[in-house]
N, C-alpha and C positions, 0 to 999 in steps of 0.2 A: 504494499499499500504506500506508494510514493507520495501521494497527496497527504496522507497522515503525517509522514515525516516532515513534509514542508510546513504543515500546520500544527506542529507539536506545541507551539505557544498559544494555540487556540483551545479554550476549554468549553466543554458542553455541559449545560445545566438542564437536567430532565425532571427534577423533583416536582415542579408544578406544571408539567406539560399540558394538562387538561384545561388550565386557566390561561394558556397562551393565546395570543391572537391567531386567527386562522388566515391562511391563503387558500387558493384553489386546491391545494394538495393536503389540506387538513391542518392540524395545529402546527405552528411554526416551532422551531427550536431556538432556545436562548443560548447565545454564544458570548464568550468574552475573549478579547484579543489584546495582545500587547502587554507592556508592563503596567499600564494604568488599569487594566482589567475592565475597560469600558464594555458594557453589555449591549447586545442588540439582538433582535429577533430576525430570523431569516428562514426561508423555505426548507422544510426537512428533506425534501426529495432532490432538489437541484441547487447547485451552486452557480450555474450559468444564468445570468440575468435575462438572457434571451428565452429561457425556459420558464423562469418565474422571477419577476423583478421585485418581489416583496422584500422590503427592508424597513426596519423600525427600531430606533433607539429605545432602550428599556424605559427611560423617563418619559417617552411619548405615549406609553401604553395607556395612561389614564385619560389622554385626550381623545376627542372624537376623531377617529381615523377611518376613512372610507377609501377604498381602492377597488376598482373593477378589474377582475381578472377573466380573461377569455379562455374558455375550455376549447378543446379540439372541436372542430365543426361537427363531427359525427355525434358528439355527445349532446350538443345543443339541438341537433336536428332530430335525434331519435332517442326515445327513452327505451328502457330495457325490453318491455314486452313487444314494442315495434321491431326491435332488432331480432327477437326470437321469431316473429311472424315472418319477417323477411328471410331469415335463414331456412325456415320451413318451406317457403315458397321456392327459393332457389334450389333447394335439395330436390324438389319435385320435378325440376326441369332436367332435360337431357344435358349431358356433359358439355356438349358444344354450345349450349345456350347460357352458360355461366361465365360471368366475368368478375375480376376483382381489380379495382382501381387503387393502385399504390399511392397515388397522389392524394386521393380523398380518404384512403383507408376504408373503402366501402365495397361490400359484396352486392352485386346487382345482376339482374337478368340482361340478356343481350339486347332486349328491346329498348333498354335505357342507354344504350351505347352512345346515341347521338347527343346525350347530355354531358358526355365527357370527351368530346372530340379534341379539345385542347390538351387533353392528357394522354394523347396517343402512345407516347413512350412509356407511360406508367400503367397501361392496361394489360392485364394478363387474361387471356381467354382459355377456353377449354379446361375448366377446373373439374377434376375428377373427384370421386367420393373419398379416395385416400387423402387428398389434401384438405378436404372439408373436415375430415375426422382428425387430421393432424395439421392444424393451422400453422405450426412452426415451420412446416415444409412449404407453405404458401407465402407467408409474410416475409418481407425483406427485413433482415436484422438491422437494428439501429447501429450505426458505426460513426455517428457524428462527433463523438467525444469518448475519451477513455472511461468516463464515468457511466455513460449510457450504452456503451458497446454491448452487443448481445452475442454470446458464444453458446453453441449447443454441443451436448456431450456426444461422444462416439458411442456406437452400439455396444462395444465391450464395456465401457464405463456404466452405461445404463443397465446392462445385465448384472454387473457387479453390485450395483445399488439394490437391485431387486433381490439378489441372493442374500444381501445383508438383511433386508426387511424380513425375508422368509426365515432366516436363521434366528432372528430375534422374535419371531412370532408376531409381527406387526400386522394389524388388521386394517389400519387407516393411516394414510400419509397426507400431510399438509405440505404441498410443494410451494415454496415461496421463491419465485423467480426461476423455476425449474420446469418449463413447459414440456420439454421432451420426456421427462420422467413421468409427468401426469399423463401425457398422451399414451405412453407405452402401457401404463397401468390400466387406463380406460379401455384401450383396444385389445390388449393381450393378456391381462391378469384379472380374470373375473373374481377370483377369491379375495382380491385386495381392492380397497376403496381409496379414492383420492380426490382432493380438491386443489385447484390451482389459485394461489393468491399472487397477483402481479401488478406492477405499476403500469404495464403496457395495456391500455384500454382497448386495443384492437381485438383482443380475445373476447370482448363482451358479445360480439356478434356471432360467436361460434359455440358458446356454451350457455347452459341454463345456470340459474342461481346456485344449484347444488354442486356444480362442477367448476364454477369460476367466480371469483370476486375481485373487483378492481381495488387493489390494496397498496397502502404505503407502508413498507416495512419499517421506515425510520421514525414513524410516530404511532404505529399500531392503529391505523385509521382506515376504514373502508370509505373509498371516495364516491360510492354511489349514494343515491338518495335513500338512506336507511339508517337504522340505529346500529352503530358499530358494536356497542356492548352486547346488545341482544343477539346480533348475528354471531359474534364470537363465542358467546355462551352456548348457543345452539350447536355451533361447529365443534367446539372443543370438549363438549360433554357427551359426545356420541359413543365413544369406544374407550375401554379401559387400556387397550394396547394401541397406543397412537404414537406416530413419529412425525417430526417436522424436519424437512430438508430445505436448507437455505443456501441459495446461490446468489450472494449479494454482489453489487458492483464492488470491485476491489478498491476503489478510491473512497468508499464510504466510511464513515466513523463507526466504531464498534460499540460505543456507549448507547446509541439509539437502538441497536440490534439487541443488546443486553436488556434494555428497557422493555422491548416488545416480548422477549422470551420470558421475562419475569411476569409480565401481564398474562401471558398464556398459562404459566405455571400457577398463578394465583386463581385464575378461573378454574383450572383442573382441581386444585386443592379445595376450593370452595364447594365443588360438586362431587367430592369424594372419589375423584379419579386419580390414577397413578400419574406421577410426573412424566412429562413428555420425553421420549427418546429423541435427542437432538443431533442433527448432522449439519455441520457448517463447513462450507467449501471456501478455502482461502489459500494463498501461497504459504509454503513452510516457513518463510522468514517472518510471518506474522504471528508465530506461536506465542511470543512473549506478550503481545498485545491481546491475544485471545485469552491467555491465561489471566491477565490482569482484569479483564472485563467479565469473563465467563470462567471462573476458576475450576468449575466442575468438568470442563472440556479437556480432553487430551487428544493428541494428534495420531491419527492412523498412518501407518507407513504405506499408504496407497496413493499412487500417482493418478490424478484425475485428468483425463484427456478430453479435449474439445475438437470437434470435427472441422470447424471453420476458423481455427487460430494457428498461425504459423509456428509458434513456439510452444504453446500449451498442449503438446501431444508427444507421442513416442518417436516421432520422426523429425521433429523440429530442433531437438536438442540432443547432444551426445550423452546426456544424463537423464533424459526423460523430462516429463512435464514437472514444473515446480509447484503445481497446485496439489494441495492435500485435503484430506477430510478430517475434521475435528468432531469428536463425539463425546457424549457423557455416558455411553453404553460401555459395558464390560467388553474390552477388546478381545478377550479369550473366546467370546461367543460370536465374534465377527470373522468369518473365514474370508480370505482374499484369494483370488483365482490362481490356482497352482499352475495352470497352463500358461500364465503370464510371469512365471518365475518368482512367485511368492511362496514362502515356506513358513511353517509354524516353528517358532523358537520356544523350546521347552523351558529354558531358563527364564525368559521374559514372560512366558505364558501369553503370547500374542503372535499374530501373523506379521511378517516383515518382508521386504523385498529381497531379491536374490543376492544383491551386492552388500547387504547389510548383515555383517558378521558379528556375532556376539563377542563382547570384550569382557573377559572375566575380571579384569582390573577395575574397570569402570562399573561393571555389574549390569550391563545392558547392551542392546543393539543401538549404537550411538549415531549412525549415519542419518542425516535429515535431508541432504540436498540431492540424493540419487546417486552418489559416488561412494566408493569404499572409504572408510575412515581408518586411520592408523593411530596406535596408542603412542604417545610421547611420554617417556618415563621422566623427563625433566619437568614438563608441564603437568604431569600426572593426570592426563586426560586425553581422550581421543580427538584428533584434529583431521582436517581435510588432507587427503593423500598428496595433494599438490603443494602443501606447506612443508617448511623445514624449520628447525629450531634455530633461532638467531641468538648468539651469545650476547651481543650488544643489547638487543631489546629484551632478552631473557624470557622469550616466548616464541611460539611457532608463528611464522608469517610466510607470505609468498617469497620465493627466492629473490626476486628482483625488487623487493620493497626498499623504501628509504628508511634507514634506521633512525630511531628516536634521537640518538646523540648526534647524528649527522644533521638532522633537521634542526636541532637546537643550535649547532654550530653555524649552519647556513643562515638561520634566522638572526643570530647575533652578528654575523658578518654583514648581512644585508642592513641591519639596523645601523652598524658603524658606518657603512658606505653611505647610507641615507644622511646620517649626521655630518659626515665629511662634505657631502654635496651641499647640504644646507649651510655649513660653515663657509665653504668656498663661495657660494652664491652671495652670502652676506658680505664677504670681503670684496667681491666683485661690485656689489652694489655700492659699498662705501667708496670704493676707488672711482667708480663712475661719478658719484656725487661730488668727490673732491675735484675731479677733472672738470666737471661742470661748473663748479664755483670759481676755479681758476680761470676758466674760459670767460666767465662773466666779468670777473675783475679786469681781465685784459681788454675786454670790449669797452669798459668804462674809461680806460685811459685815453682812448682815441676820441 
C-alpha cells in the first residue's frame, strides 16, 4: 500500500462515524493531517476530487452546509425494480438482440440502439447468457487510477478459495469487492450461498437484492435507498457458519476496513451467531499494518493470482505474486493446493509454499516474499537469500548497498563542502562590495 506510506502522517478518526456529514457515498471520514492535526471530513470511498469533491473542515460541521452531488446517470434514471424488469426483458430476447453500452453502463435491447448512436465505440452486441450470468466477463474493468483499478482472480485462485470454504464448512460467503468468487458460487456451487457487496453500481442491473448490494466498505454503508442497519442485520444473521472475503483497493486505509469488520462482528454477536471467518487480500508487505488494525488476522502462505494484472500472477514475477491472504481461521484447517507446490509443515502445523523451508533455529517457515530465506547466525534470524551480512552495518543487507558509516561520512563531507561554498561565496560577495565602493570613490574624483 504505497498510498498508506505516503500518507502515514494522516490519521483516521472513526469513533463517531455515524454522526459525520454525508456525501453521495455515505458518511464521510474524519481525517487529521500534518503537525497541527487540523481535522477535516472527506469522502470515505474516493480521494480523487473528480470522483467526489466533498471537503469540510471539522469546525464547519455545525454550520448549514449544502452541496449537491451527482450520482451516475443510470442511478438517477432507474430505480432498482426498473433495473430488474429491464434485465428480465433483455434475458427474454435472443442473444443477437441484446446490447450493452459501456458509455452509459446500461443493458438494452437492440431496438434502442438508435438512442446510443454517438456511443458506437462503446456498444457491445450479441450478449450471451454466460455473460449475463457472469457480468464481470461483460463489464470493462475500471483502470482509471490505482485506487479504483479492478483485477479479477485466475481460475486456480478461485478454486483454491472454494476449497478453503469447503474445508472450513462455510455455508454462506459475503464477497466484498470479489465478483468473480460470487459468480462462481452462484453458477457452480449450489450447496454454498453468496452475496456480493461492491462499490461498483453497474452490478445493480444484473442481480436481485439477495444477490447484490451497492456497498461502501470504508464506512459500512449501503448506498441504495434502504436502511443499512436493517439490511445488514438480515444478511449477517442468516447462517452460523459464515465467511467474509474482502478484496479491497490496495491504496485504501485499513482503519475503515477494521471498523466495518467490527460492525459485522457486533451484529453477529448481538444475534447469537458465531464470529465471522474473515479473509482479507493484500500484499505480503502489508502484514504489520494488518496486524496493527486487525490483530486476530494471520497471513497464509498462499500467492493470490489475478488474470488481468501483469505482475500479480505466477508468470509476471520470478518469485510469484506478492498478494497474500490474511485470515482469522485456524491455518491448520486450510489446505493449499498441492498441485501448485504447496505442502503441509508438521512443525508449523500449516500449509506453506514449496520454497518455504522450515528453520529450526527461528522455529518457523520464515519466507514471506516467495523466495527461499537463509538463516544468518550473526543476525540470529532468517533473511532473504539475496542478502549478505555486512560487518560495517552489523546486519544483513543487499551486497551493493551503501553502508551506514559511508553514508555518515558522505553526509559530513557534503556538509563541509556546503559550508566551504557558503564561506567562499560570502568572501566573494565582500570582495565585490569592496571593489564596487572603490569604483564609486574613483568616479567621485572626476
